[in-house]
N, C-alpha and C positions, 0 to 999 in steps of 0.2 A: 419148640413147637413149630411145625411147618405151616407157613402162611399160604393161604389159597391165592393162586395167581389172579391178578386183577383182570376184570373183563376187558375185552378188546373187540374190534370189529370182526376179526377172524374167529375168535372163540364164540362170539355171538352168532355168527353165520353157521358154524358147525352145530351149535345147539338148535338152531332153527331147522336144519336139515334132518335131525333125528326126532325132534319134538313134533314137527308138523304132521308126519304120518300117524303119530299116536293120537294127536288131537282130531285128526280126520276120522278116526274109527267111530266115536259116538255120533259125529255129525252124519256120517254115512249110514249108520244104523237107523237114525231118525228118518232120513229120506227113504231108505230101503223099506222100512216097515210101512211107511205111508203109501208108497207107490206099488210095491210088489210083495215083499216078504218071502220070495222064493230063494231057497238056499243057494242055488247055482248062480243067482244074479247079483250077489253081494259085491263080488269083485268088480262087476261092471259099474256099480255106483261108486265104489271106493276109489278107483283110479282117477276119475275126474275131480272127486272131492279133494284128494291129495294134491292134485295139480292146482286147484283153487287155493288150498291152504298154503302151499309153498309160495305161490305167487303173491297172495295177500300179505303174508308175513315177510316176504322179501321186500315188498314196498314199505312195510313198517320198519324193517331193518335199515333200508336206505334213508328213510326219514329220520330215524333215531340217531344214526351215526354220522351222516353226511349233510343233512339239511338243517335239522334242528340246532346243532351246535353253532351255526352261523348267526342265529338270532337269539339264542338263550344260553346263559351261563349254566353249565350242568349242575352247579351248586345252588342256583336260584330257587327260591321256594315261595315266591309271591303269586298273587292272582294272575298277573300278566304272563308269568312263566308257565303256570298251569294251563291257561287258555291256549297259549301257543303250542304247548305239547299236545293238547287234545286235538287242535286243528291239524298239526303236522301228522300225528298218528292216523287221523281220519283220512286225510288226503292220500297219505302213503299207502294205507291199506286198500282204500277204494280204487286207487290207481292200479295197484297190483292185481286186485280182483278183476277190474275191468279189462286189463290186458289179457288175463287168463281167459275170460269169456270170449273176447275177440279172437284170440289164438285158436280156441277150440272151434269157434264158428267158421274159421277160415281153413281148418284142417279136417279133423276127424268128425266134427258135428256140424255140417253145413246148415242144417235147419234149426240150429239152437235158438236163434233170435227171430225166426220167421213167425212164430205164434205170439201174439201180444200177451196172452195169458202166461205162456211159458216165460216170456221176457220179464213180466211183472214178478213172477215167482223167483226168478233168478235175482232180480233186483232186491227183493225182500231178503233172500238168503245172503246176498252181498252186504246188506245193511246190518243184519244180525251178526254176520261174521266180522264185520268192521267193529261193531261194538265189543265183541269178544276180544278182538285183537287190540283195541284201545286199552281194554282192561289189562291184557297181558303186557302191553307196552308200559303202562303206568306201574304195574307190579314190578317189572324188570328194572325200571328206572329207580323206583323207590328202594328196591333191594340193593342195587349198586350203591346208591347214596348211603343207605344204612350200613353197608359193608365198609364204605370209606370212613364214615363217622366212627364206626367201631374201631377201625384201625387207628384213626387219629386219637380217639380217647385212650386206647391201649398205650399208644406211644407217649401221650402226655402223662399218663399215669406212671409209666416207666421213667420218664424224664423227672417227674416229681420225686420218685423214690431215689433216683441218682442224685438229684439236687439236695434232698434231705440228708443223704449220706455225707454231703460236703459240709453241712452245718453241724458243728460239734455239739454233742450232748454230754460228753465227758470232758471236764476241764482240767487244766494242770493243777496238781495238788499243791496248794500253798497254805501252810498252816494258819496264816494270818488273814486269809481272804476267802470269802464265800461268794461263789459266782453261779448265776443261772441265766439262761436265755431261752426264748421261745419265738417261733415264727409261725404265723397263720396266713397262708396265701389266699388271695381273693380268687385266683384261678388255679388250675392244676399245678402251674409253676409260679414261682414268686420272683418279683423284681427287687425285693429286699434281700439283704443278707447280713449276717453277723459272723464274726470270727474271733477266736481267742487263740493266740499263737505263742507258745513258749519260745523265748529268744535266748535264754540262758538258764542256769540252774535256778535263778530267782526271778528275773524280770519276765513280763509277759507283754505282748502286743495285742491290742483288742480294737475291733472296728465294728461299725454299723453303717450301712449304706442303703439308699433308696434310689432305684433307677427310675427314670421317667417312663411312663407307659405301663402296660400290663402284659401278662402272658409271655409267650415264647421270646419275642425280641428283647423284652426287659430281662428275662431270665438268662439269656445268652450274654448280655452285657454284664449282668451281675456275676456270672461265673468268670468272665474275663477279669473283672475287678478283683475277685477273690484270688484268682491265680496269680495276678500281678503282685498283690499284697504278699502272698506266701513266698513268691520268688525273691522278693527284696527283704523279707523279714529278718533274716540272719546276717545279711551283708550291709544293710543301710541303717545306721544307728539313729538317724534323725527322722522323726515322724513327718516333719515338714518336707524333707527331701523325698521321702517315699510318696507322699501325696502329690508333690510336684511331678514326679515321674509318672504316676498313674494318670494324672490330668493330661500330660503330653500324649500318653498312649491312647487315651480315649479320643482326644481331639484329632489325632492323625488317623485313627483306624475305624471310626464310626461315622455314620451319615449325619447330615445336619438335623438338628432337632433332638438328638439323643444326648442326655446329660444325666448326671447323678449327684446326689448329695452324699457326703461322706464324712464321718467323724472317725479319727484315728488317734488312739492313745497308747502310751507306754507306761507301765507301772512297775516300780521297783519296790517290792515288799520290804526290803531291808531298810530303805530310807523313807518309805511311804510317799515318795515323790511321783506324781502323775504328770507326765509331759503329754501335750495333746495339740492337735490342730483340727479345725472344723471347716469343711468345705460346704457351707450353706445348709448343713443338716440342722434339724431341730436341736437346739442346744441341750446337751445332757445336763441334768440337774444334780448337784451335789447337796445332799441333805446332811448338814452338820448335826452332830449330836447336840440336841437342844433345838432352837428355833431357827437357826440361820440356814438360808438357802442360797446356793451359788450356782450360776449358769456358766457353762464353758463355751464361750462364743468366739474366742480368738481363732483366726485362720485366714480364710479368703473366700473367693466365689465358688460356685458349684463346679464340678468337674465337667470338662468337655466343651465349655463355651469359649474360653480364651486359651491360646496355646502357651504363651509365655507368662506364667503366673508364679509368684513366690508366695508361699504360705507362711503366715506368722505362727510361731510356736508359743504356746502358753504353758504354764506349769502351776501346780497346786500341791500342797502337802496335806495328806489325809491323816486322820486320827482314828483311833479305835472307836467304833460305833458309827462312823460316817457311812452313808449309803449313797451310791452313785447310780442314777437311772438314765439309761439310754433308750430311746424309743423312736419309732417312725411315725409319720403323720397319719397313718392308717388308724391309730388309736384315737388321737385327738379329733380327727375329722370324721369319725364314725357318727352317723346320724340316726336319731331315733325316729319313731313313727311320725312325729310332728315336724320333722326336718331339722330339729335342733341338734347342733353338734355336741359331741361329748365334751370337748374342750380341754385345755391344759389345766384349768383351775380344778376340775373334778379329779384329773389324774394326780395332780400334786397333792390334793387333799387326801386322796386314798393312801398315798405313800406315807404322808405325815401322820395319819391317824392309825397306821398299822403299828403293832408292837415293835420296838427297836430290835428285839431279839428274834423276830420272825425270820426264818430261813428264806433265802432269796428264791429258792424253788417254789416255796409256798406263796410268797408274795407275787411273783410273776404269774402264777396260775390264778391267784385271786384277782389280780388286775385284769387279766384277759377275760375272765369269767364275767366281771362286772361290765366291761365294755361290750362284750358280745350280748349280754342280757339287755343292755341299753339299746343296742342296734336292732335287736329282735332276731328272729329266726331267718335263715337264708344265708346265701353266700355273701361274705364281706364285700363291701364296695372297693376296698383297697387292702393291700397287704398290711399285716400288722406284725411288728417285731419289737420285742422287749429284751433288754439286757440289763441285769441288776448285779451290782457289786456291793458287798458289805465288808468293811474292815473289822477284823476281829482283834482281840487283845493280843499283844506281842511287842517285842522290843523294836525300837527304831532309833536311827542315829541322827535324826533331825527333829526339831520341835514341830508341833502342829502349827499350821497357819498357812496363809496364802503367800 
């Protein structure tokens, strides 16, 4: 789809030169009917009216493109900006109109300002024309800003579609593992991400991360994290080493104040051994079949704060029926109408109260539905991401346990 070229001073001036003669036609007709009405005299009224229109709009053009930007941000939309725009458009239009009157009085109409009544009429016409021009100026300004916002929204929507395509919806087929994941952004694009990467015929690497901030900057850093993870997935067997390398990358390539929490795990379905490291992320929770609950906390600090960091690696052996929940703080920190947070206790209770045989896809959908209902209608305050694993019946070469 071809995009319309953005407005510019030259394009705006060209529009002025062909629109002003058109606008002058109804204005001329009004004056002509009032004063004469003779068919042969219309052009005599039309030419000075065009001159007034072009002059007044030229003053508006100068104010709009060369004066106003020195005092007002084009994107500003507050009361002060609106007042300055109105003042600038008024002064510009009246100045152009006044110069047109003086020019005509000094050239082809020497007696234009000699009669006080005629001068007053010209002043009234100038005021009316200025009001019309101010309306045109505001309309043009609002139209340009609306175009810019439409382009931005379209680009953000496209960015969201691209980002969504990076988040897997189909997961590696492992007979002994049920996997599901969901992401709900708070803006058009998300600072959260998850990934599930097959690293061999059996083993998988999986991650969840939450980048500081929101919107496009967070989404860009999130994409860089995912790209770095996938680059190392097949060549670096240690999850602690992968996370150390990603931390160094973020520290060296991002600005101060940008950081991310990150949980990275590697699961071998043959032995059911899960190796993991946690960089300051909400600790994933392992729900043992029965009543036991284990949090996966070993690791180190958040990514991007310190350059030389060694991450500790933990391991746990899973058993059939165990469920592992990974989540971002957008769920637990979702607030209700009273300001109360959803909290970890509610989230854990929902998982524990769900049937052990419930498919992970159904469980993640149910959890998100409950959290969103708790938070109420509207845009989420923070990105929400859920990843759920359930170990199915199958053989293993290692006993269950920690």
